[in-house]
VOBA-1610 file (N, C-alpha, C; in pm, whole numbers, padded with zeros to 5 digits, always signed):
BEGIN
Met+00107-00098+00003Met+00003-00008+00002Met+00119+00101+00006Ala+00021+00227-00053Ala+00156+00379-00075Ala+00140+00420+00017Asp+00191+00554+00098Asp+00212+00608+00166Asp+00096+00693+00163Ile-00014+00692+00316Ile-00135+00808+00295Ile-00074+00980+00284Lys-00152+00995+00221Lys-00106+01158+00207Lys-00213+01233+00258Val-00347+01202+00169Val-00423+01274+00273Val-00560+01172+00342Ile-00614+01220+00421Ile-00763+01170+00484Ile-00844+01198+00431Cys-00959+01173+00401Cys-01099+01212+00371Cys-01191+01149+00501Cys-01260+01250+00595Cys-01358+01197+00666Cys-01464+01257+00705Asp-01545+01135+00641Asp-01708+01215+00707Asp-01690+01255+00845Ile-01808+01334+00853Ile-01841+01403+01028Ile-01895+01251+01084Asp-02051+01280+01044Asp-02163+01198+01138Asp-02198+01107+01139Gly-02191+01010+01205Gly-02142+00864+01257Gly-02012+00828+01243Thr-01874+00870+01210Thr-01762+00843+01199Thr-01676+00943+01269Leu-01650+01035+01236Leu-01565+01121+01328Leu-01597+01151+01465Val-01751+01189+01447Val-01824+01196+01566Val-01852+01100+01614Arg-01915+01092+01750Arg-02006+01011+01858Arg-02149+01003+01812Asp-02235+00932+01845Asp-02377+00935+01813Asp-02410+01040+01881Asp-02391+01111+02021Asp-02419+01227+02060Asp-02342+01343+02003Lys-02282+01329+01907Lys-02203+01478+01780Lys-02074+01496+01905Thr-02039+01431+01976Thr-01893+01503+02075Thr-01764+01433+01968Leu-01684+01520+01976Leu-01536+01439+01960Leu-01453+01403+02028Ser-01414+01302+02024Ser-01288+01225+02132Ser-01190+01232+02150Glu-01107+01233+02234Glu-00967+01292+02246Glu-00902+01221+02178Glu-00921+01096+02148Glu-00851+01010+02112Glu-00854+01041+01947Asn-00985+01103+01878Asn-00988+01059+01725Asn-00859+01186+01717Ile-00926+01311+01815Ile-00845+01461+01794Ile-00646+01414+01788Lys-00627+01321+01894Lys-00521+01287+01941Lys-00393+01273+01741Trp-00494+01140+01723Trp-00459+01122+01586Trp-00466+01123+01486Ile-00596+01233+01530Ile-00567+01312+01373Ile-00454+01424+01372His-00410+01459+01486His-00288+01560+01505His-00159+01528+01445Lys-00158+01399+01504Lys-00045+01332+01488Lys-00026+01318+01347Ala-00141+01237+01303Ala-00093+01244+01128Ala-00051+01343+01056Val-00152+01484+01089Val-00120+01605+01028Val+00004+01674+01099Thr+00042+01656+01178Thr+00187+01697+01242Thr+00323+01608+01220Glu+00283+01492+01229Glu+00453+01446+01211Glu+00425+01342+01083Lys+00342+01292+01012Lys+00327+01247+00940Lys+00320+01358+00778Gly+00269+01459+00817Gly+00266+01547+00687Gly+00144+01506+00622Val+00033+01462+00668Val-00101+01389+00595Val-00184+01530+00641His-00252+01547+00494His-00366+01627+00473His-00475+01594+00531Phe-00579+01681+00614Phe-00680+01545+00681Phe-00789+01715+00611Thr-00876+01604+00535Thr-01025+01675+00515Thr-01105+01612+00519Leu-01278+01727+00581Leu-01329+01621+00623Leu-01431+01654+00506Val-01531+01563+00492Val-01609+01578+00401Val-01732+01524+00401Ser-01846+01633+00388Ser-01930+01606+00491Ser-02045+01659+00344Gly-02192+01605+00452Gly-02316+01652+00347Gly-02358+01827+00408Arg-02283+01885+00519Arg-02284+01977+00587Arg-02245+02128+00475Pro-02314+02235+00529Pro-02228+02402+00444Pro-02075+02376+00531Val-02025+02485+00480Val-01882+02488+00550Val-01864+02567+00689Asn-01948+02668+00730Asn-01980+02667+00848Asn-01980+02546+00931Gly-02031+02494+00936Gly-02125+02328+00971Gly-01981+02257+00983Val-01873+02264+00918Val-01766+02190+00936Val-01655+02252+00980Leu-01652+02389+01006Leu-01460+02431+00999Leu-01480+02431+01129Pro-01576+02462+01238Pro-01547+02410+01387Pro-01484+02343+01424Phe-01492+02207+01359Phe-01469+02065+01403Phe-01265+02103+01325Tyr-01225+02144+01322Tyr-01101+02187+01257Tyr-01026+02250+01397Lys-01130+02325+01434Lys-01037+02446+01530Lys-01039+02355+01627Arg-01144+02260+01691Arg-01139+02170+01813Arg-01000+02073+01769Met-00977+02034+01646Met-00856+01933+01677Met-00746+02002+01613Gly-00760+02141+01594Gly-00630+02237+01610Gly-00511+02188+01496Ile-00575+02180+01382Ile-00559+02181+01255Ile-00652+02282+01158Thr-00557+02309+01062Thr-00604+02335+00919Thr-00647+02276+00806Gly-00696+02284+00709Gly-00750+02153+00629Gly-00825+02230+00510Pro-00845+02177+00345Pro-00956+02220+00325Pro-01064+02168+00375Val-01200+02189+00272Val-01302+02155+00322Val-01409+02126+00283Ser-01474+01999+00238Ser-01532+01933+00142Ser-01653+01932+00176Cys-01786+02013+00134Cys-01900+02022+00185Cys-02007+02024+00093Phe-02130+01973+00137Phe-02233+01958-00025Phe-02215+01818-00055Asn-02210+01722+00011Asn-02127+01627-00012Asn-02039+01575-00124Gly-01962+01696-00134Gly-01855+01666-00261Gly-01859+01774-00389Gly-02018+01860-00312Gly-02050+01947-00461Gly-01954+02042-00457Thr-01868+02070-00347Thr-01762+02221-00314Thr-01704+02210-00190Leu-01540+02232-00319Leu-01413+02242-00177Leu-01379+02361-00169Val-01355+02394-00064Val-01290+02522+00003Val-01131+02480+00024Asp-01061+02544-00048Asp-00955+02516+00069Asp-00908+02596+00183Glu-00722+02523+00254Glu-00750+02581+00384Glu-00736+02704+00371Asn-00711+02790+00242Asn-00731+02968+00300Asn-00870+03027+00275Gly-00966+02907+00282Gly-01095+02963+00234Gly-01117+03011+00115Lys-01028+02967+00009Lys-01076+02986-00149Lys-01151+02877-00179Ile-01252+02913-00301Ile-01334+02806-00364Ile-01262+02757-00439Val-01230+02621-00444Val-01178+02553-00562Val-01261+02477-00678Asp-01365+02422-00610Asp-01477+02380-00673Asp-01647+02401-00598Asp-01701+02456-00689Asp-01853+02475-00657Asp-01957+02433-00770His-02017+02396-00737His-02153+02312-00841His-02272+02341-00778Arg-02361+02376-00815Arg-02545+02381-00769Arg-02615+02354-00854Met-02742+02324-00791Met-02828+02295-00875Met-02898+02379-00967Gly-02955+02367-01135Gly-03019+02440-01194Gly-03110+02481-01129Lys-03177+02585-01178Lys-03319+02649-01105Lys-03467+02590-01156Asp-03434+02518-01260Asp-03538+02398-01320Asp-03549+02309-01243Leu-03497+02236-01196Leu-03468+02155-01075Leu-03515+02159-00973Ala-03463+02301-00941Ala-03474+02313-00789Ala-03648+02347-00741Leu-03688+02434-00878Leu-03826+02467-00827Leu-03948+02311-00875Glu-03895+02224-00965Glu-03959+02093-00952Glu-03953+02012-00833Leu-03828+02006-00726Leu-03803+01954-00656Leu-03907+02035-00496Leu-03895+02173-00491Leu-03973+02219-00449Leu-04112+02169-00418Asn-04165+02218-00578Asn-04316+02177-00561Asn-04336+02029-00525Ile-04218+01935-00492Ile-04258+01806-00474Ile-04289+01801-00319Gly-04188+01864-00295Gly-04199+01905-00092Gly-04249+01984-00009Glu-04293+02100-00120Glu-04421+02145-00065Glu-04586+02077-00020Ser-04626+01958-00173Ser-04688+01894-00173Ser-04705+01814-00050Tyr-04588+01751-00022Tyr-04625+01655+00108Tyr-04578+01717+00225Lys-04567+01877+00272Lys-04559+01982+00387Lys-04472+01871+00484Val-04374+01864+00409Val-04213+01856+00463Val-04135+01989+00459Asp-04048+01966+00594Asp-03993+02079+00575Asp-03853+02066+00519Ile-03817+02235+00411Ile-03715+02208+00302Ile-03600+02261+00366Val-03529+02275+00311Val-03368+02338+00335Val-03289+02352+00204Ile-03278+02502+00171Ile-03204+02547+00057Ile-03066+02624+00136Phe-02938+02627+00006Phe-02824+02695+00044Phe-02787+02790-00065Asp-02705+02836-00013Asp-02652+02942-00066Asp-02523+02939-00040Gly-02385+02883-00057Gly-02289+02894-00004Gly-02295+02857+00169Met-02261+02937+00244Met-02253+02926+00386Met-02355+02971+00444Lys-02473+03003+00365Lys-02597+03000+00422Lys-02709+02952+00393Trp-02799+02915+00474Trp-02891+02812+00462Trp-03033+02909+00488Tyr-03138+02821+00435Tyr-03282+02907+00461Tyr-03372+02780+00492Leu-03497+02860+00565Leu-03595+02762+00597Leu-03728+02889+00501Lys-03843+02827+00500Lys-03939+02912+00489Lys-03990+03016+00605Thr-03961+02946+00748Thr-03991+02978+00862Thr-03948+02915+00984Arg-03873+03002+01074Arg-03834+02926+01170Arg-03886+02846+01267Asp-04037+02827+01245Asp-04116+02773+01347Asp-04166+02594+01273Cys-04064+02527+01262Cys-04068+02420+01193Cys-03982+02325+01277Tyr-04012+02141+01218Tyr-03947+02024+01306Tyr-03797+02034+01267Cys-03711+02125+01199Cys-03616+02040+01164Cys-03521+02189+01207Tyr-03579+02314+01251Tyr-03459+02425+01280Tyr-03372+02417+01394Gln-03422+02371+01527Gln-03343+02425+01628Gln-03233+02284+01575Met-03244+02177+01551Met-03173+02060+01513Met-03060+02145+01403Lys-03095+02169+01339Lys-03007+02181+01199Lys-02927+02329+01247Arg-03013+02404+01356Arg-02929+02542+01369Arg-02802+02479+01458Lys-02814+02367+01529Lys-02741+02325+01574Lys-02603+02281+01517Val-02649+02203+01439Val-02533+02120+01390Val-02474+02209+01245Tyr-02511+02299+01255Tyr-02467+02393+01127Tyr-02399+02534+01172Glu-02422+02552+01358Glu-02325+02629+01380Glu-02370+02754+01393Ser-02481+02770+01271Ser-02482+02937+01269Ser-02681+02915+01254Asp-02704+03033+01249Asp-02855+03040+01245Asp-02926+03063+01072Cys-03019+03013+01086Cys-03066+03010+00888Cys-03127+03147+00888Gly-03130+03176+00760Gly-03222+03273+00717Gly-03354+03244+00661Thr-03437+03348+00641Thr-03626+03275+00609Thr-03668+03396+00506Gly-03759+03289+00453Gly-03849+03328+00307Gly-03933+03246+00217Asp-03989+03303+00105Asp-04053+03272+00056Asp-03939+03153-00048Leu-03968+03016-00027Leu-03841+02944-00084Leu-03749+02966-00251Arg-03929+02992-00297Arg-03954+03019-00453Arg-03873+03146-00500Thr-03924+03259-00413Thr-03876+03341-00407Thr-03699+03352-00424Leu-03666+03301-00310Leu-03482+03267-00295Leu-03412+03215-00413Leu-03526+03130-00474Leu-03449+03029-00531Leu-03481+03112-00682Ser-03527+03237-00708Ser-03482+03302-00868Ser-03398+03359-00820Gln-03297+03423-00697Gln-03233+03503-00631Gln-03093+03438-00652Phe-03091+03296-00644Phe-02984+03221-00686Phe-02965+03078-00654Glu-02864+02993-00729Glu-02850+02816-00717Glu-02880+02783-00626Thr-02938+02678-00585Thr-02887+02658-00466Thr-02792+02525-00471Asn-02693+02500-00316Asn-02610+02390-00358Asn-02709+02212-00345Lys-02779+02297-00280Lys-02830+02069-00280Lys-02971+02122-00191Met-03069+02054-00183Met-03185+02064-00121Met-03210+01941+00006Ile-03297+01953+00099Ile-03297+01848+00210Ile-03471+01889+00218Phe-03487+01746+00241Phe-03643+01731+00289Phe-03654+01650+00414Leu-03710+01700+00513Leu-03705+01641+00623Leu-03857+01615+00755Ser-03873+01539+00777Ser-03967+01519+00852Ser-03963+01410+00939Pro-04019+01431+01076Pro-03978+01273+01150Pro-04108+01167+01136Asp-04176+01187+01058Asp-04294+01099+00958Asp-04213+01031+00849Lys-04143+00913+00849Lys-04056+00824+00771Lys-04135+00782+00642Thr-04297+00787+00660Thr-04346+00757+00547Thr-04358+00897+00459Val-04408+00981+00538Val-04405+01101+00447Val-04299+01128+00364Leu-04164+01086+00397Leu-04017+01121+00384Leu-04027+00991+00245Asp-04078+00840+00260Asp-04054+00748+00167Asp-04159+00838+00034Glu-04243+00833+00031Glu-04363+00901-00024Glu-04310+01012-00101Ala-04259+01121-00033Ala-04193+01214-00133Ala-04067+01171-00188Cys-03981+01073-00146Cys-03906+01004-00256Cys-03924+00968-00353Thr-04025+00874-00335Thr-04097+00770-00453Thr-04117+00952-00564Ala-04235+01031-00504Ala-04265+01113-00598Ala-04132+01195-00686Val-04040+01224-00605Val-03941+01244-00697Val-03896+01172-00819Lys-03891+01042-00763Lys-03810+00941-00879Lys-03941+00953-00947Glu-04033+00942-00941Glu-04131+00902-01055Glu-04171+01016-01164Lys-04137+01117-01114Lys-04161+01267-01191Lys-04055+01323-01236Ile-03946+01263-01174Ile-03812+01384-01243Ile-03753+01260-01284Asp-03657+01271-01392Asp-03552+01203-01440Asp-03431+01158-01368Pro-03432+01067-01303Pro-03282+01042-01227Pro-03148+01086-01293Ser-03138+01068-01405Ser-02979+01098-01424Ser-02967+01282-01399Arg-03117+01360-01371Arg-03077+01523-01311Arg-03047+01534-01189Tyr-02997+01386-01097Tyr-02980+01443-00938Tyr-02934+01321-00893Thr-02897+01327-00764Thr-02857+01231-00722Thr-02907+01245-00559Leu-03008+01084-00536Leu-03066+01151-00414Leu-03020+01018-00310Tyr-03025+01065-00159Tyr-02959+01001-00017Tyr-03114+01024+00077Arg-03111+00883+00074Arg-03241+00868+00213Arg-03148+00839+00331Ser-03199+00861+00446Ser-03133+00883+00563Ser-03221+00913+00701Gly-03262+00838+00779Gly-03321+00880+00880Gly-03437+00956+00844Asp-03419+01088+00902Asp-03559+01140+00934Asp-03530+01265+00788Phe-03449+01221+00694Phe-03446+01350+00601Phe-03393+01251+00474Val-03392+01301+00342Val-03354+01321+00252Val-03312+01432+00154Glu-03154+01405+00104Glu-03116+01465+00031Glu-03111+01485-00101Ile-03073+01579-00143Ile-03073+01581-00342Ile-02970+01702-00409Met-02892+01612-00436Met-02786+01674-00477Met-02810+01712-00643Pro-02745+01784-00728Pro-02721+01855-00879Pro-02642+01690-00951Ser-02683+01625-01040Ser-02660+01467-01069Ser-02474+01485-01060Gly-02387+01398-01109Gly-02219+01427-01134Gly-02182+01482-01024Tyr-02209+01496-00869Tyr-02106+01529-00786Tyr-02157+01445-00678Asp-02099+01363-00646Asp-02067+01304-00475Asp-01963+01318-00386Lys-01961+01258-00285Lys-01840+01251-00266Lys-01725+01187-00274Ser-01763+01101-00414Ser-01622+01051-00506Ser-01552+01184-00576Ser-01701+01293-00604Ser-01594+01402-00656Ser-01426+01495-00562Ala-01519+01472-00427Ala-01388+01524-00337Ala-01267+01451-00344Ile-01293+01289-00363Ile-01152+01236-00359Ile-01088+01259-00461Asp-01154+01275-00595Asp-01056+01312-00692Asp-01018+01473-00681Ala-01120+01600-00658Ala-01040+01711-00643Ala-00924+01775-00577Leu-00963+01628-00439Leu-00789+01665-00408Leu-00691+01612-00432Ala-00693+01461-00510Ala-00615+01435-00568Ala-00540+01499-00671Lys-00635+01591-00697Lys-00582+01721-00787Lys-00550+01840-00760Leu-00572+01860-00645Leu-00538+01963-00507Leu-00424+01954-00484Phe-00376+01824-00402Phe-00223+01804-00335Phe-00142+01719-00448Asp-00222+01696-00605Asp-00125+01611-00668Asp-00070+01480-00602Val-00130+01349-00528Val-00113+01241-00524Val-00236+01126-00592Ser-00185+01059-00606Ser-00265+00909-00662Ser-00376+00895-00577Leu-00435+00795-00631Leu-00569+00786-00560Leu-00520+00651-00434Ser-00431+00602-00472Ser-00409+00524-00394Ser-00298+00549-00256Gln-00282+00692-00269Gln-00281+00754-00105Gln-00352+00805-00068Ile-00544+00819-00121Ile-00611+00891-00011Ile-00694+00796+00060Met-00680+00783+00181Met-00770+00744+00286Met-00935+00760+00318Ala-00990+00714+00274Ala-01141+00746+00293Ala-01206+00701+00399Leu-01267+00755+00534Leu-01351+00668+00641Leu-01442+00718+00596Gly-01600+00640+00634Gly-01720+00682+00638Gly-01814+00557+00698Asp-01950+00582+00733Asp-02061+00491+00717Asp-02171+00492+00655Asp-02216+00600+00622Asp-02338+00572+00550Asp-02347+00559+00418Tyr-02484+00553+00344Tyr-02536+00563+00194Tyr-02453+00674+00094Asn-02484+00764+00174Asn-02399+00889+00057Asn-02182+00878+00058Asp-02139+00804+00155Asp-02032+00777+00139Asp-01917+00667+00087Val-02050+00590+00016Val-02047+00469-00105Val-01984+00512-00185Thr-01967+00621-00276Thr-01894+00673-00386Thr-01822+00669-00331Met-01700+00754-00233Met-01595+00767-00142Met-01512+00710-00149Leu-01588+00617-00083Leu-01511+00458+00013Leu-01495+00332-00126Lys-01546+00368-00251Lys-01491+00287-00368Lys-01417+00361-00454Arg-01424+00515-00453Arg-01268+00568-00532Arg-01167+00612-00448Ala-01140+00578-00337Ala-01016+00615-00226Ala-00980+00474-00267Gly-00805+00482-00279Gly-00769+00359-00271Gly-00775+00302-00141Cys-00781+00396-00056Cys-00768+00269+00120Cys-00870+00301+00160Ser-00988+00244+00159Ser-01103+00300+00179Ser-01201+00209+00351Val-01218+00264+00388Val-01209+00223+00572Val-01370+00243+00621Ala-01468+00149+00626Ala-01582+00230+00704Ala-01574+00180+00841Met-01712+00236+00914Met-01665+00210+01022Met-01761+00081+01096Gly-01728+00066+01191Gly-01775-00054+01253Gly-01950-00087+01277Asn-01972+00075+01285Asn-02152+00124+01298Asn-02208+00129+01141Ala-02117+00107+01045Ala-02169+00133+00935Ala-02267+00051+00865Val-02393+00116+00725Val-02431+00065+00701Val-02392-00067+00623Pro-02458-00185+00556Pro-02384-00323+00508Pro-02351-00242+00370Glu-02419-00134+00304Glu-02364-00083+00137Glu-02211-00044+00205Ala-02191+00024+00309Ala-02082+00148+00324Ala-01926+00024+00346Lys-02023-00080+00398Lys-01905-00188+00463Lys-01904-00259+00308Gln-01971-00314+00235Gln-01912-00320+00100Gln-01813-00292-00001Ala-01847-00158+00027Ala-01750-00070-00074Ala-01599-00108-00026Ala-01586-00066+00093Ala-01488-00031+00170Ala-01383-00163+00182Lys-01266-00160+00129Lys-01154-00242+00204Lys-01127-00300+00323Tyr-01152-00165+00398Tyr-01103-00241+00597Tyr-01238-00205+00622Ile-01281-00260+00783Ile-01350-00221+00867Ile-01282-00175+00980Thr-01303-00075+01012Thr-01226-00028+01142Thr-01364-00057+01309Asp-01344+00005+01384Asp-01446+00036+01507Asp-01518+00121+01465Thr-01650+00130+01584Thr-01716+00200+01562Thr-01699+00391+01607Asn-01765+00441+01552Asn-01731+00579+01594Asn-01764+00589+01739Asn-01835+00542+01800Asn-01855+00531+01960Asn-01706+00479+02010Asn-01637+00428+01962Asn-01536+00335+01992Asn-01414+00394+01950Asp-01388+00536+01892Asp-01255+00575+01884Asp-01243+00494+01723Gly-01304+00487+01614Gly-01307+00382+01523Gly-01159+00448+01397Val-01202+00625+01405Val-01123+00681+01332Val-00951+00637+01362Ala-00978+00690+01498Ala-00801+00744+01549Ala-00764+00547+01530Lys-00854+00424+01539Lys-00783+00289+01520Lys-00745+00274+01339Ala-00819+00327+01260Ala-00770+00330+01153Ala-00667+00446+01104Ile-00659+00559+01190Ile-00513+00608+01126Ile-00385+00547+01155Gln-00399+00479+01289Gln-00300+00447+01385Gln-00273+00288+01280Arg-00341+00244+01248Arg-00304+00149+01133Arg-00239+00151+01032Phe-00304+00246+00962Phe-00265+00280+00832Phe-00156+00377+00759Val-00164+00486+00859Val-00067+00599+00861Val+00027+00574+00925Phe+00032+00485+01064Phe+00160+00462+01159Phe+00211+00315+01139Asp+00148+00233+01125Asp+00223+00075+01174Asp+00206+00055+01048
//
């Protein structure tokens, strides 16, 4: 195996525990990889940039940020290297479907995120995850002003979400979007961009081969990243599809799986 030069790590279900805390063991080994081995550490997440940057501060490192499931890459100096948005026609079609099923809908303009109103199911939860407050307004009007990075449907009613997913698949050509369904949310990205896009962008940015990139993930939206990286590691708590896509399996997110993977593949 080639020396690992870049680590691409998912956040929720991977880097952090189920309670969203970051363990000292993970911080220790990530910091060691960066400072002692010169490894570039990159968080690859569905979150917007402002929901990712605080983790770098907590780990005491700097690095590029891949957000919106590989749709946007920001280097460690804050410069946008790659940024892909959803066409307005597709966004409005999705908005119509989401509104017809009365789900909460989140749209994004870079670091900014928007809801129709703060009086909704997901507001407090997303405010905590994104570590910022949202803008509000008529989403149709907002989408006439900018192209969204992605769209999220959220509902505590999983049946409603399943029905909304089915409606998207039946009414919109699947070649136009990438859809992820997990828990109480559905993420919809513009077609052609997923977490494997982050792997390719980082290989180009740092001039390394795919064999020198390690990816760690646990969920459905991590599958393409795990398939693309030369050294792919699924968490012990990962969904079966992620475990099948990975070459190796580490411990769970609640038991320092990231730290153990770094020990094994970067230091041993």
